[in-house]
Residue frames relative to the residue before (quaternion, step in Angstrom):
aa qw qx qy qz dx dy dz
M 1.0000 0.0000 0.0000 0.0000 0.00 0.00 0.00
E 0.2744 -0.7837 0.5424 0.1275 3.54 -0.84 1.04
P 0.6071 -0.5435 0.4166 0.4032 3.58 -1.19 0.46
R 0.4947 -0.6335 0.5043 0.3157 3.56 -1.17 0.64
I 0.1862 -0.7727 0.6005 0.0883 3.53 -0.92 1.00
R 0.0506 -0.7776 0.6265 -0.0132 3.51 -0.76 1.13
A 0.5318 -0.6001 0.4854 0.3485 3.56 -1.15 0.58
I 0.4376 -0.6783 0.5172 0.2845 3.58 -0.90 0.88
P 0.4002 -0.7294 0.4990 0.2424 3.60 -0.81 0.92
I 0.1656 -0.8668 0.4628 0.0842 3.53 0.44 1.25
D 0.5815 0.5878 -0.3716 0.4223 3.57 1.20 -0.43
K 0.7213 0.4170 -0.2402 0.4981 3.61 1.22 -0.42
I 0.6710 0.4773 -0.2704 0.4989 3.57 1.29 -0.13
H 0.0848 0.8029 -0.5737 0.1376 3.57 -0.49 1.25
P 0.6409 -0.5284 0.3702 0.4160 3.59 -1.14 0.40
T 0.6782 0.5191 -0.3057 0.4209 3.59 1.01 -0.65
N 0.7794 0.3049 -0.1760 0.5183 3.64 1.19 -0.34
T 0.6303 0.5293 -0.3134 0.4737 3.57 1.24 0.41
A 0.0589 -0.7880 0.6122 0.0265 3.59 -1.09 0.72
L 0.3729 -0.6935 0.5755 0.2210 3.53 -1.31 0.53
L 0.0874 -0.7994 0.5942 0.0156 3.60 -0.66 1.13
I 0.1076 -0.7953 0.5965 0.0052 3.55 -0.63 1.22
I 0.2048 -0.8545 0.4757 0.0404 3.51 -0.29 1.39
D 0.8983 -0.1450 0.0918 0.4046 3.52 -0.92 1.14
M 0.2584 0.7565 -0.5579 0.2227 3.59 0.84 0.92
E 0.2312 0.8102 -0.4910 0.2215 3.56 0.78 1.13
R 0.6792 -0.5426 0.3258 0.3716 3.53 -1.22 0.58
D 0.6307 0.5461 -0.3387 0.4351 3.59 1.06 -0.65
F 0.7104 0.4088 -0.2409 0.5198 3.57 1.27 -0.33
I 0.7813 0.3969 -0.1576 0.4552 3.56 1.08 -0.73
D 0.6687 0.5512 -0.3247 0.3790 3.59 0.86 -0.89
V 0.6324 -0.5253 0.4111 0.3939 3.56 -1.26 0.51
E 0.8530 0.0343 -0.0955 0.5120 3.54 -0.90 1.06
A 0.2568 0.7560 -0.5464 0.2531 3.57 1.10 0.70
V 0.6713 -0.5355 0.3319 0.3904 3.55 -1.21 0.56
Q 0.7760 0.1192 -0.0868 0.6132 3.61 1.16 -0.57
E 0.0223 0.8406 -0.5402 0.0322 3.59 0.86 0.92
T 0.2433 -0.7620 0.5867 0.1264 3.56 -0.90 1.02
P 0.4313 -0.6949 0.5065 0.2730 3.59 -0.62 1.08
G 0.8023 0.2153 -0.1922 0.5224 3.59 -0.82 1.02
G 0.4318 0.7310 -0.4538 0.2705 3.61 1.18 -0.07
R 0.6756 0.4918 -0.3001 0.4600 3.56 0.93 -0.89
D 0.6059 0.5607 -0.3571 0.4370 3.61 1.13 -0.56
L 0.5915 0.5854 -0.3676 0.4152 3.58 1.23 -0.35
V 0.5324 0.6739 -0.4182 0.2960 3.60 1.08 -0.63
P 0.7123 0.4261 -0.3003 0.4701 3.68 0.65 -0.92
V 0.6219 0.5401 -0.3443 0.4505 3.60 1.07 -0.68
I 0.6732 0.4808 -0.2870 0.4830 3.57 0.91 -0.92
N 0.6247 0.5285 -0.3409 0.4629 3.57 1.04 -0.72
Q 0.6110 0.5247 -0.3566 0.4736 3.61 1.08 -0.60
L 0.6456 0.4932 -0.3188 0.4882 3.63 1.01 -0.74
I 0.6332 0.5256 -0.3348 0.4590 3.60 1.01 -0.77
E 0.6498 0.5116 -0.3265 0.4576 3.59 0.87 -0.89
W 0.6503 0.5078 -0.3072 0.4742 3.58 0.96 -0.87
A 0.6607 0.5148 -0.3106 0.4495 3.58 0.91 -0.94
R 0.6820 0.4804 -0.3061 0.4587 3.58 0.86 -0.88
F 0.6033 0.5613 -0.3571 0.4398 3.59 1.05 -0.72
H 0.7478 0.3516 -0.1879 0.5309 3.58 1.05 -0.82
T 0.4554 -0.7260 0.4093 0.3130 3.62 1.29 0.28
L 0.2693 0.7359 -0.5592 0.2705 3.58 0.94 0.92
P 0.5012 -0.5918 0.5119 0.3695 3.59 -1.12 0.49
V 0.1739 -0.7508 0.6299 0.0965 3.57 -1.07 0.88
I 0.0625 -0.8355 0.5434 -0.0524 3.50 -0.55 1.27
F 0.1556 -0.7691 0.6167 0.0628 3.58 -0.82 1.06
T 0.1636 -0.7638 0.6123 0.1221 3.60 -1.01 0.77
Y 0.1817 -0.7706 0.6063 0.0742 3.52 -1.20 0.71
E 0.2642 -0.6924 0.6446 0.1880 3.55 -0.78 0.99
M 0.0855 0.7929 -0.5956 0.0968 3.58 -0.84 1.01
H 0.0761 -0.7954 0.6006 0.0268 3.52 -1.01 0.86
R 0.5767 -0.5984 0.4356 0.3458 3.58 -1.12 0.70
A 0.6043 -0.5994 0.3988 0.3413 3.51 -1.13 0.73
D 0.6877 0.4700 -0.2882 0.4723 3.58 1.13 -0.59
H 0.4796 -0.7175 0.3883 0.3231 3.59 1.35 0.18
S 0.3926 0.7852 -0.4321 0.2065 3.58 1.26 0.01
D 0.7182 0.4536 -0.2541 0.4625 3.57 1.12 -0.59
F 0.4567 0.6994 -0.4529 0.3116 3.61 1.19 -0.01
G 0.2116 -0.7779 0.5593 0.1930 3.58 1.00 -0.75
I 0.7806 -0.2959 0.2177 0.5058 3.59 -0.91 -0.86
E 0.3611 0.7618 -0.4801 0.2423 3.60 1.26 0.11
L 0.6725 0.5111 -0.3152 0.4326 3.59 1.02 -0.72
E 0.5052 0.5909 -0.4419 0.4476 3.57 1.27 0.15
F 0.7521 0.3556 -0.1766 0.5261 3.56 1.27 -0.47
D 0.7890 0.2706 -0.0936 0.5436 3.59 1.08 -0.79
T 0.4758 -0.6088 0.5460 0.3238 3.51 -1.35 0.35
L 0.6579 -0.4881 0.3786 0.4308 3.58 -1.26 0.23
H 0.1495 0.7824 -0.5888 0.1374 3.56 -0.90 0.88
C 0.8560 0.2016 -0.1273 0.4587 3.52 -1.40 0.37
L 0.2042 0.7770 -0.5643 0.1902 3.60 0.76 1.01
E 0.5609 -0.6199 0.4317 0.3389 3.55 -0.97 0.91
G 0.8037 0.2797 -0.2177 0.4780 3.55 -1.06 0.83
T 0.6432 0.4949 -0.3417 0.4740 3.64 1.19 0.02
P 0.6299 -0.5459 0.3807 0.4004 3.59 -1.16 0.49
G 0.5797 0.6231 -0.3747 0.3679 3.59 1.08 -0.57
C 0.6453 0.5239 -0.3034 0.4659 3.56 1.24 -0.44
E 0.5667 0.6008 -0.3874 0.4095 3.60 1.25 -0.26
L 0.5441 -0.5727 0.4927 0.3651 3.54 -1.23 0.53
T 0.5608 -0.6328 0.4313 0.3148 3.53 -1.07 0.86
D 0.6118 -0.5714 0.4075 0.3648 3.56 -1.19 0.56
G 0.7479 0.4245 -0.3152 0.4014 3.52 -1.26 0.58
L 0.5623 0.5809 -0.4168 0.4155 3.63 1.12 -0.28
D 0.4245 -0.6976 0.5246 0.2407 3.52 -1.09 0.80
I 0.0644 0.8184 -0.5589 0.1170 3.56 0.11 1.34
Q 0.1007 -0.7906 0.6033 0.0283 3.57 -0.93 0.93
P 0.6221 -0.5602 0.3888 0.3848 3.63 -1.14 0.52
S 0.6535 0.5293 -0.3169 0.4386 3.59 1.11 -0.58
D 0.5193 0.6359 -0.4262 0.3799 3.61 1.23 -0.18
Y 0.4363 -0.6728 0.5368 0.2623 3.53 -1.25 0.55
R 0.1431 -0.7829 0.6029 0.0550 3.55 -1.10 0.78
I 0.1789 -0.7462 0.6352 0.0878 3.51 -0.92 1.04
L 0.1003 -0.8353 0.5405 -0.0034 3.54 -0.25 1.34
N 0.8074 0.3146 -0.1939 0.4600 3.56 -1.35 0.06
K 0.2387 0.7451 -0.5678 0.2557 3.58 0.92 0.93
R 0.1559 -0.8395 0.5169 0.0615 3.62 -0.28 1.20
R 0.7622 0.3067 -0.1788 0.5414 3.60 1.16 -0.32
Y 0.6931 -0.4673 0.3362 0.4338 3.57 -1.29 0.22
D 0.6797 0.4962 -0.2699 0.4680 3.56 1.00 -0.87
C 0.3983 -0.7512 0.4739 0.2290 3.60 -0.60 1.12
F 0.6437 0.5227 -0.3283 0.4524 3.60 1.20 -0.30
M 0.6276 0.5926 -0.3458 0.3679 3.59 1.00 -0.76
G 0.8612 0.0381 -0.0555 0.5038 3.58 -0.65 1.14
T 0.6363 0.4988 -0.3406 0.4799 3.62 1.20 0.29
E 0.5430 -0.6145 0.4632 0.3361 3.56 -1.32 0.05
L 0.3054 0.7969 -0.4887 0.1812 3.60 1.22 0.24
D 0.6772 0.4919 -0.3096 0.4512 3.60 0.80 -0.91
L 0.6326 0.5250 -0.3211 0.4702 3.58 1.01 -0.85
L 0.6500 0.5173 -0.3217 0.4545 3.59 0.92 -0.86
L 0.6847 0.4954 -0.2960 0.4451 3.54 0.83 -1.01
R 0.6874 0.4780 -0.2932 0.4616 3.58 0.92 -0.88
S 0.6226 0.5246 -0.3459 0.4664 3.60 1.09 -0.62
K 0.6946 0.4329 -0.2558 0.5145 3.60 1.20 -0.50
R 0.4171 -0.7229 0.4472 0.3217 3.60 1.31 0.03
I 0.2984 0.7751 -0.4996 0.2460 3.55 1.07 0.78
E 0.1263 -0.7915 0.5966 0.0396 3.55 -0.98 0.97
N 0.7749 0.2910 -0.1255 0.5469 3.57 1.22 -0.53
L 0.1297 -0.7963 0.5887 0.0497 3.56 -0.98 0.87
I 0.1911 -0.7035 0.6698 0.1409 3.54 -1.07 0.82
C 0.0835 -0.8322 0.5481 0.0083 3.61 -0.41 1.21
C 0.1018 0.7711 -0.6222 0.0893 3.55 -0.96 0.95
G 0.4960 0.6617 -0.4757 0.2997 3.57 -1.32 0.23
V 0.5378 -0.6200 0.4754 0.3168 3.55 -1.20 -0.59
T 0.7299 -0.2631 -0.6120 -0.1531 1.47 -2.21 1.08
A 0.7120 -0.5353 0.2586 0.3737 3.49 -1.14 0.82
H 0.8042 0.3296 -0.1600 0.4680 3.56 0.73 -1.11
V 0.6848 0.4422 -0.2921 0.5001 3.59 1.25 -0.11
C 0.8447 0.1792 -0.1197 0.4899 3.63 -0.19 -1.16
V 0.6388 0.5107 -0.3413 0.4632 3.62 0.98 -0.76
M 0.7185 0.4571 -0.2739 0.4471 3.59 0.70 -1.02
N 0.6453 0.5182 -0.3305 0.4537 3.58 0.97 -0.77
T 0.6485 0.5097 -0.3003 0.4791 3.58 1.07 -0.79
V 0.6411 0.5209 -0.3199 0.4640 3.58 0.95 -0.88
Y 0.6509 0.5227 -0.3315 0.4396 3.61 0.89 -0.80
T 0.6812 0.4698 -0.2908 0.4803 3.55 0.92 -0.93
A 0.6172 0.5446 -0.3491 0.4479 3.59 0.95 -0.79
R 0.6640 0.5006 -0.2950 0.4707 3.57 0.88 -0.91
N 0.6818 0.4850 -0.2926 0.4629 3.59 0.95 -0.82
L 0.6612 0.4554 -0.2863 0.5230 3.54 1.29 -0.39
D 0.5158 -0.6864 0.3667 0.3581 3.58 1.36 0.20
Y 0.4003 0.6242 -0.5545 0.3776 3.55 0.96 0.81
R 0.3848 -0.6754 0.5843 0.2331 3.53 -1.10 0.79
V 0.1234 -0.8305 0.5428 0.0185 3.62 -0.63 1.11
I 0.0990 -0.7408 0.6623 0.0529 3.51 -1.08 0.88
V 0.1062 -0.7838 0.6112 0.0276 3.57 -0.89 1.02
P 0.2185 -0.7559 0.6004 0.1431 3.62 -0.49 1.11
K 0.3881 -0.7919 0.4154 0.2228 3.56 -0.29 1.26
D 0.6537 0.4929 -0.3130 0.4813 3.59 1.22 -0.40
A 0.6714 0.4753 -0.2910 0.4885 3.60 1.30 0.02
I 0.6565 0.3863 -0.3347 0.5548 3.60 1.25 0.49
A 0.1150 -0.7734 0.6200 0.0653 3.56 -1.26 0.43
G 0.1971 -0.7702 0.5972 0.1061 3.55 -1.26 0.58
I 0.6438 -0.5474 0.3613 0.3941 3.54 -1.25 0.20
S 0.7726 0.0535 -0.0902 0.6262 3.58 1.34 -0.06
R 0.6416 -0.5091 0.3999 0.4114 3.54 -1.26 0.32
E 0.6443 0.5453 -0.3176 0.4320 3.57 1.01 -0.83
Y 0.6778 0.4672 -0.2972 0.4838 3.59 0.91 -0.88
Y 0.6184 0.5524 -0.3321 0.4496 3.58 1.04 -0.80
Q 0.6862 0.4760 -0.2812 0.4726 3.55 0.85 -0.99
A 0.6383 0.5315 -0.3256 0.4517 3.59 1.00 -0.82
A 0.6469 0.5186 -0.3162 0.4610 3.56 0.97 -0.85
L 0.6500 0.5060 -0.3210 0.4673 3.59 0.91 -0.86
L 0.6413 0.5371 -0.3151 0.4483 3.53 0.95 -0.92
C 0.6944 0.4741 -0.2808 0.4629 3.58 0.83 -0.97
M 0.6905 0.4911 -0.2984 0.4392 3.57 0.85 -0.98
S 0.6763 0.5330 -0.2950 0.4142 3.55 1.01 -0.83
D 0.5244 0.6610 -0.4089 0.3476 3.59 1.17 -0.38
V 0.8064 -0.1735 0.1340 0.5493 3.59 0.45 -1.15
F 0.6168 0.6066 -0.3188 0.3874 3.59 1.26 0.10
A 0.8322 0.0209 0.0477 0.5520 3.61 0.97 -0.73
Y 0.4289 -0.6206 0.5823 0.3032 3.47 -1.40 0.28
V 0.2007 -0.7771 0.5862 0.1102 3.59 -0.47 1.18
S 0.0006 -0.8201 0.5610 -0.1128 3.52 -0.67 1.21
T 0.4131 -0.6444 0.5464 0.3401 3.54 -1.23 -0.63
T 0.6335 -0.5193 0.3942 0.4167 3.56 -1.23 0.31
D 0.6281 0.5412 -0.3497 0.4363 3.58 0.95 -0.78
E 0.6610 0.4934 -0.3160 0.4688 3.57 0.97 -0.81
V 0.6445 0.5185 -0.3339 0.4521 3.60 0.95 -0.78
V 0.7361 0.4332 -0.2682 0.4455 3.58 0.71 -0.98
S 0.6011 0.5422 -0.3682 0.4573 3.56 1.26 -0.08
L 0.4573 0.6655 -0.4595 0.3698 3.58 1.25 -0.10
W 0.8434 0.1429 -0.1384 0.4991 3.58 -1.07 0.84
S 0.4685 0.6724 -0.4651 0.3348 3.64 1.12 0.30
């Protein structure tokens, strides 16, 4: 079964109400032999940089999220029943991976303690202060942090576009499952080429 493809409602998507959200492109998820290396994660860097270049050209907010956990592990909760230790504050694993086009003017959502980029962060406040209605979501991992964030965004009435070549999962099966679920009623599944052709 393939993801549902819907036409992006371009009449509702404008540079003034759209933001680019780059989810957890950190070294613990992307680097070679990282503790939670995501297959295909490094291949996302040039694709995401293409989205960043497009976003900056159209003056969209560019937002990076960082999963971060306290060194004493106190904020993991039951996550360690499912995951290995990762993204500890003050370690290189919390840094964004090499090669991403990061600028001082970009926004950073730090101290993300859960998979969902909205939970316990200022992301919603930032988006509403910028009058954002639409999110372009990319990054890792497809079926965990990306999908959890997309679900919450949709429930908060943000319109979400997911370029399928700009996300990666820990396996092809999880990646495909995430696309299938998100495409049902949560997001417009698209491609980077389609996104960067908006407003051209």
